[in-house]
PAZABA-277859 format. One line per field, with one value per residue: residue number from 1; x negated, y negated, z of N, C-alpha, C in turn; residue in three letters. Coordinates in steps of 0.05 Angstrom, whole numbers. Layout:
num <- (NUM;...)
n_px <- (X;...)
n_py <- (Y;...)
n_pz <- (Z;...)
ca_px <- (X;...)
ca_py <- (Y;...)
ca_pz <- (Z;...)
c_px <- (X;...)
c_py <- (Y;...)
c_pz <- (Z;...)
residuo <- (ALA;...)
//
This chain:
num <- (1;2;3;4;5;6;7;8;9;10;11;12;13;14;15;16;17;18;19;20;21;22;23;24;25;26;27;28;29;30;31;32;33;34;35;36;37;38;39;40;41;42;43;44;45;46;47;48;49;50;51;52;53;54;55;56;57;58;59;60;61;62;63;64;65;66;67;68;69;70;71;72;73;74;75;76;77;78;79;80;81;82;83;84;85;86;87;88;89;90;91;92;93;94;95;96;97;98;99;100;101;102;103;104;105;106;107;108;109;110;111;112;113;114;115;116;117;118;119;120;121;122;123;124;125;126;127;128;129;130;131;132;133;134;135;136;137;138;139;140;141;142;143;144;145;146;147;148;149;150;151;152;153;154;155;156;157;158;159;160;161;162;163;164;165;166;167;168;169;170;171;172;173;174;175;176;177;178;179;180;181;182;183;184;185;186;187;188;189;190;191;192)
n_px <- (-20;-46;-86;-126;-131;-149;-200;-225;-226;-257;-305;-320;-334;-293;-273;-225;-195;-224;-213;-158;-157;-184;-148;-107;-127;-156;-135;-124;-175;-205;-177;-186;-242;-246;-222;-260;-308;-296;-306;-297;-332;-370;-334;-316;-364;-374;-329;-341;-386;-362;-331;-371;-397;-356;-351;-402;-401;-357;-359;-374;-330;-290;-238;-221;-200;-148;-150;-143;-158;-212;-231;-221;-257;-306;-302;-301;-351;-385;-372;-388;-443;-457;-444;-482;-528;-520;-521;-574;-600;-582;-606;-659;-658;-630;-641;-668;-631;-583;-592;-617;-683;-713;-681;-652;-598;-534;-520;-481;-412;-378;-365;-302;-247;-196;-148;-110;-62;-43;1;7;21;1;-53;-95;-92;-102;-155;-181;-167;-192;-245;-250;-241;-287;-323;-316;-338;-364;-333;-285;-269;-262;-220;-180;-174;-158;-110;-77;-82;-87;-47;-46;-33;-45;-63;-83;-125;-156;-173;-204;-243;-265;-250;-211;-140;-126;-174;-174;-129;-146;-189;-160;-130;-171;-193;-150;-146;-197;-194;-152;-179;-223;-196;-167;-209;-228;-186;-185;-233;-224;-229;-188)
n_py <- (-947;-919;-859;-867;-923;-929;-907;-945;-988;-966;-962;-1014;-1021;-1019;-1000;-986;-967;-921;-892;-884;-852;-808;-789;-775;-733;-697;-648;-616;-612;-588;-539;-516;-512;-476;-431;-416;-411;-383;-390;-428;-468;-475;-493;-541;-570;-571;-600;-650;-661;-666;-713;-750;-749;-768;-820;-840;-834;-860;-907;-886;-861;-852;-849;-815;-766;-749;-775;-734;-688;-701;-702;-649;-625;-642;-618;-562;-557;-570;-529;-483;-495;-491;-437;-412;-430;-407;-353;-347;-356;-312;-270;-276;-271;-226;-171;-179;-208;-180;-128;-89;-95;-54;-7;-4;-9;-36;-100;-140;-152;-159;-227;-259;-300;-349;-369;-428;-423;-372;-325;-296;-241;-224;-228;-188;-164;-210;-221;-178;-190;-240;-224;-192;-230;-259;-227;-234;-261;-328;-365;-338;-333;-387;-403;-368;-382;-436;-431;-389;-398;-453;-470;-498;-521;-487;-524;-565;-536;-524;-576;-588;-549;-559;-532;-499;-487;-435;-408;-411;-381;-331;-323;-319;-273;-235;-240;-223;-169;-150;-158;-122;-74;-77;-78;-31;7;-2;17;70;88;99;61;28)
n_pz <- (-349;-409;-418;-457;-457;-405;-409;-441;-406;-365;-391;-390;-339;-300;-239;-215;-258;-268;-222;-229;-275;-257;-217;-250;-281;-248;-225;-269;-293;-251;-246;-296;-294;-250;-273;-310;-280;-233;-180;-124;-102;-144;-183;-161;-161;-217;-233;-211;-241;-291;-285;-274;-323;-356;-336;-350;-405;-426;-457;-505;-524;-579;-596;-635;-622;-576;-508;-470;-498;-508;-455;-439;-474;-454;-404;-416;-440;-396;-361;-391;-394;-340;-330;-363;-337;-286;-301;-319;-270;-241;-268;-253;-198;-185;-167;-118;-89;-82;-67;-13;5;29;33;-14;-16;-34;-13;-15;-32;-95;-109;-97;-118;-110;-152;-160;-188;-183;-157;-91;-91;-139;-137;-135;-186;-216;-203;-228;-281;-289;-282;-327;-367;-362;-387;-440;-505;-507;-541;-547;-495;-481;-516;-498;-443;-447;-475;-450;-394;-384;-416;-465;-532;-596;-632;-600;-575;-619;-633;-587;-589;-637;-683;-736;-735;-751;-741;-685;-674;-691;-655;-608;-617;-621;-570;-538;-555;-540;-485;-473;-484;-448;-398;-403;-405;-354;-321;-338;-320;-268;-229;-219)
ca_px <- (-39;-52;-114;-144;-136;-165;-227;-235;-231;-279;-329;-326;-341;-270;-272;-197;-187;-236;-197;-133;-162;-191;-123;-91;-139;-172;-125;-128;-204;-212;-165;-201;-268;-242;-216;-285;-330;-286;-318;-287;-354;-380;-313;-317;-388;-370;-310;-356;-403;-345;-324;-395;-401;-335;-359;-425;-396;-332;-364;-378;-305;-283;-210;-215;-183;-136;-166;-141;-175;-239;-238;-223;-282;-328;-299;-309;-381;-398;-368;-406;-470;-460;-444;-508;-548;-516;-530;-603;-608;-576;-626;-684;-656;-610;-649;-675;-609;-560;-600;-635;-710;-723;-664;-640;-569;-521;-515;-458;-392;-373;-349;-275;-238;-167;-139;-85;-39;-37;17;-6;26;-13;-82;-113;-92;-115;-184;-190;-164;-213;-270;-249;-244;-316;-339;-311;-357;-357;-312;-260;-264;-252;-193;-161;-169;-143;-83;-62;-83;-81;-21;-49;-24;-67;-73;-100;-148;-172;-187;-224;-265;-276;-244;-185;-120;-128;-197;-166;-111;-163;-203;-141;-124;-194;-195;-130;-154;-220;-184;-138;-199;-238;-178;-161;-233;-229;-167;-193;-257;-215;-235;-164)
ca_py <- (-948;-894;-850;-880;-950;-927;-902;-971;-1004;-953;-969;-1042;-1021;-1021;-977;-978;-951;-895;-878;-876;-830;-785;-779;-764;-709;-681;-621;-601;-607;-569;-513;-505;-503;-452;-409;-408;-405;-363;-396;-455;-486;-482;-508;-568;-584;-576;-622;-674;-665;-675;-741;-766;-751;-786;-847;-849;-832;-874;-926;-871;-850;-865;-848;-796;-746;-760;-775;-708;-670;-709;-694;-620;-617;-646;-598;-536;-557;-569;-502;-465;-501;-480;-408;-405;-434;-386;-327;-348;-353;-285;-252;-279;-264;-205;-148;-187;-220;-163;-102;-89;-88;-29;17;-5;-9;-60;-116;-158;-144;-179;-249;-263;-327;-352;-390;-440;-417;-344;-319;-278;-213;-218;-235;-166;-162;-233;-218;-160;-204;-260;-210;-184;-255;-266;-210;-242;-281;-355;-377;-324;-341;-415;-403;-354;-398;-460;-423;-374;-408;-482;-474;-517;-511;-480;-548;-578;-520;-529;-602;-586;-531;-567;-510;-499;-472;-407;-397;-408;-359;-307;-320;-310;-245;-218;-241;-205;-142;-144;-156;-97;-53;-79;-70;-2;21;-5;35;98;96;106;40;13)
ca_pz <- (-371;-423;-413;-476;-447;-381;-417;-450;-382;-351;-407;-382;-310;-283;-220;-211;-281;-264;-201;-241;-294;-239;-205;-272;-293;-230;-221;-294;-296;-231;-252;-319;-283;-234;-291;-322;-261;-214;-153;-117;-99;-171;-197;-150;-172;-245;-235;-206;-265;-313;-281;-277;-352;-366;-328;-366;-434;-433;-478;-530;-533;-604;-600;-657;-609;-552;-484;-457;-514;-502;-428;-440;-488;-434;-383;-427;-443;-370;-351;-405;-385;-313;-332;-374;-316;-266;-312;-318;-242;-234;-280;-238;-170;-183;-150;-91;-74;-75;-56;10;-6;41;28;-41;-13;-41;11;-18;-51;-116;-99;-108;-116;-112;-171;-148;-204;-181;-133;-73;-98;-164;-134;-142;-215;-228;-200;-250;-306;-291;-287;-355;-384;-359;-405;-468;-516;-499;-556;-541;-467;-482;-529;-481;-419;-454;-484;-431;-367;-384;-431;-487;-558;-613;-645;-580;-571;-643;-630;-565;-597;-663;-702;-748;-719;-758;-726;-657;-673;-694;-630;-588;-623;-613;-541;-526;-561;-523;-457;-471;-483;-422;-376;-407;-396;-325;-309;-345;-304;-242;-210;-214)
c_px <- (-43;-81;-134;-151;-154;-194;-240;-243;-255;-306;-338;-333;-318;-267;-244;-187;-199;-221;-171;-136;-169;-166;-106;-101;-152;-162;-129;-157;-213;-202;-179;-229;-266;-237;-242;-305;-322;-299;-310;-310;-366;-360;-313;-341;-385;-350;-323;-373;-387;-339;-348;-400;-380;-342;-381;-419;-371;-336;-367;-351;-295;-253;-202;-197;-170;-154;-166;-159;-204;-248;-240;-249;-306;-327;-309;-339;-395;-395;-387;-435;-476;-461;-472;-530;-545;-526;-561;-613;-604;-597;-652;-682;-638;-618;-654;-651;-587;-567;-620;-662;-720;-707;-653;-610;-557;-513;-490;-438;-390;-357;-321;-268;-208;-161;-113;-60;-30;-22;3;-3;11;-43;-101;-115;-105;-145;-195;-189;-186;-241;-272;-254;-274;-333;-335;-334;-346;-333;-285;-251;-251;-224;-173;-154;-151;-115;-67;-61;-76;-56;-23;-40;-49;-80;-92;-126;-167;-187;-209;-248;-278;-272;-217;-166;-121;-151;-190;-147;-126;-178;-184;-134;-147;-198;-175;-137;-178;-212;-169;-158;-214;-221;-171;-184;-235;-210;-174;-216;-250;-220;-209;-142)
c_py <- (-921;-885;-863;-908;-949;-923;-928;-988;-992;-961;-998;-1044;-1023;-996;-968;-961;-923;-879;-868;-852;-805;-773;-765;-737;-690;-652;-604;-593;-586;-541;-500;-496;-478;-428;-398;-397;-385;-366;-424;-475;-495;-499;-537;-584;-590;-599;-648;-681;-676;-705;-759;-770;-770;-815;-857;-851;-847;-893;-912;-859;-866;-866;-830;-774;-760;-758;-747;-688;-676;-699;-663;-611;-620;-624;-570;-535;-556;-541;-482;-469;-488;-450;-398;-408;-412;-359;-325;-343;-324;-266;-252;-268;-240;-183;-157;-198;-201;-136;-106;-80;-60;-4;18;-5;-36;-75;-132;-146;-166;-202;-250;-292;-327;-375;-402;-432;-388;-339;-297;-249;-205;-223;-213;-163;-186;-232;-200;-174;-224;-247;-201;-208;-262;-250;-216;-260;-309;-367;-364;-332;-369;-415;-390;-370;-422;-453;-411;-385;-437;-489;-494;-504;-503;-504;-563;-563;-524;-555;-601;-571;-540;-546;-515;-483;-443;-393;-392;-384;-332;-302;-309;-281;-227;-217;-222;-176;-133;-141;-130;-74;-53;-69;-40;15;20;15;64;107;103;85;26;28)
c_pz <- (-383;-417;-432;-467;-422;-388;-427;-426;-366;-365;-399;-352;-291;-265;-215;-234;-278;-243;-212;-259;-278;-228;-226;-281;-273;-227;-246;-298;-276;-238;-276;-310;-267;-251;-304;-301;-239;-187;-147;-114;-126;-186;-187;-160;-202;-250;-231;-230;-288;-309;-282;-307;-364;-360;-346;-396;-443;-456;-505;-540;-557;-609;-624;-647;-586;-528;-471;-471;-508;-475;-426;-453;-469;-413;-393;-430;-416;-358;-364;-398;-358;-313;-343;-352;-294;-275;-312;-290;-233;-244;-263;-210;-164;-163;-121;-75;-66;-64;-33;-1;4;33;0;-40;-21;-16;9;-37;-72;-105;-112;-105;-118;-130;-160;-163;-200;-155;-117;-82;-124;-161;-143;-173;-228;-225;-223;-277;-310;-295;-316;-373;-384;-379;-434;-478;-509;-514;-551;-513;-467;-494;-510;-456;-426;-462;-461;-402;-365;-399;-454;-513;-575;-626;-625;-576;-595;-642;-609;-575;-624;-685;-715;-731;-726;-744;-697;-655;-674;-667;-608;-592;-615;-583;-528;-531;-544;-494;-453;-468;-456;-399;-378;-397;-365;-311;-314;-327;-275;-221;-202;-201)
residuo <- (UNK;UNK;UNK;UNK;UNK;UNK;UNK;UNK;UNK;UNK;UNK;UNK;UNK;UNK;UNK;UNK;UNK;UNK;UNK;UNK;UNK;UNK;UNK;UNK;UNK;UNK;UNK;UNK;UNK;UNK;UNK;UNK;UNK;UNK;UNK;UNK;UNK;UNK;UNK;UNK;UNK;UNK;UNK;UNK;UNK;UNK;UNK;UNK;UNK;UNK;UNK;UNK;UNK;UNK;UNK;UNK;UNK;UNK;UNK;UNK;UNK;UNK;UNK;UNK;UNK;UNK;UNK;UNK;UNK;UNK;UNK;UNK;UNK;UNK;UNK;UNK;UNK;UNK;UNK;UNK;UNK;UNK;UNK;UNK;UNK;UNK;UNK;UNK;UNK;UNK;UNK;UNK;UNK;UNK;UNK;UNK;UNK;UNK;UNK;UNK;UNK;UNK;UNK;UNK;UNK;UNK;UNK;UNK;UNK;UNK;UNK;UNK;UNK;UNK;UNK;UNK;UNK;UNK;UNK;UNK;UNK;UNK;UNK;UNK;UNK;UNK;UNK;UNK;UNK;UNK;UNK;UNK;UNK;UNK;UNK;UNK;UNK;UNK;UNK;UNK;UNK;UNK;UNK;UNK;UNK;UNK;UNK;UNK;UNK;UNK;UNK;UNK;UNK;UNK;UNK;UNK;UNK;UNK;UNK;UNK;UNK;UNK;UNK;UNK;UNK;UNK;UNK;UNK;UNK;UNK;UNK;UNK;UNK;UNK;UNK;UNK;UNK;UNK;UNK;UNK;UNK;UNK;UNK;UNK;UNK;UNK;UNK;UNK;UNK;UNK;UNK;UNK)
//
C-alpha cells in the first residue's frame, strides 16, 4: 500500500496500516530528529511524538502534499518545538545544573551524540558540525538538515517548509556561509 493509502486507513482506525506506516518511516523520522536534537533520548521521544501526531492527524491529511512531505513537516515541527522547550529549560536551570554551587567549577562536559550516518573516523568532525548547525537560525537549520543530511531535493524541502525553491536555495547558501564562518571561528580560536 502507498503511504497516502495507509494514512486513509489509519484515519479509519486501522492499526495494521499504522504499523506499516511506522515501519516505513521510523528510521527517517528518527534520523531527522537526531539531526536536530543531537541527543538519542530526545530523538526517540520526538519520534514517538511524531507518530502520535500522525495517528491523531491522519484524518486531516488532505493529500495536497505527498505523505512523506506531510510526515517530514510534522517531524520538523516536533523537533523545533522540542528545541524551543529544551532551550527554555536550559535558561532556567543553566547555572544550577552545570556549575558546582560552592566552587563555581563546571561539573559536566558538553553532551555528545552519535548519528547513525556518521562513520567512526568522522565522529569528532561531525560533533563539531552538528554543534555549528545548532547555532544556525531555525529556517537555515531546517533547510540544511533536510538537504545535506536527509538528502531531500530542494523541491521536497520547499514543500515541507512551505516556501518557494528559490527561498530554499537562498537559505541553503546562507546556512553554508554561516557554517563556514562558525567553523572557521572555531578553528581560529584554537579549540580545534
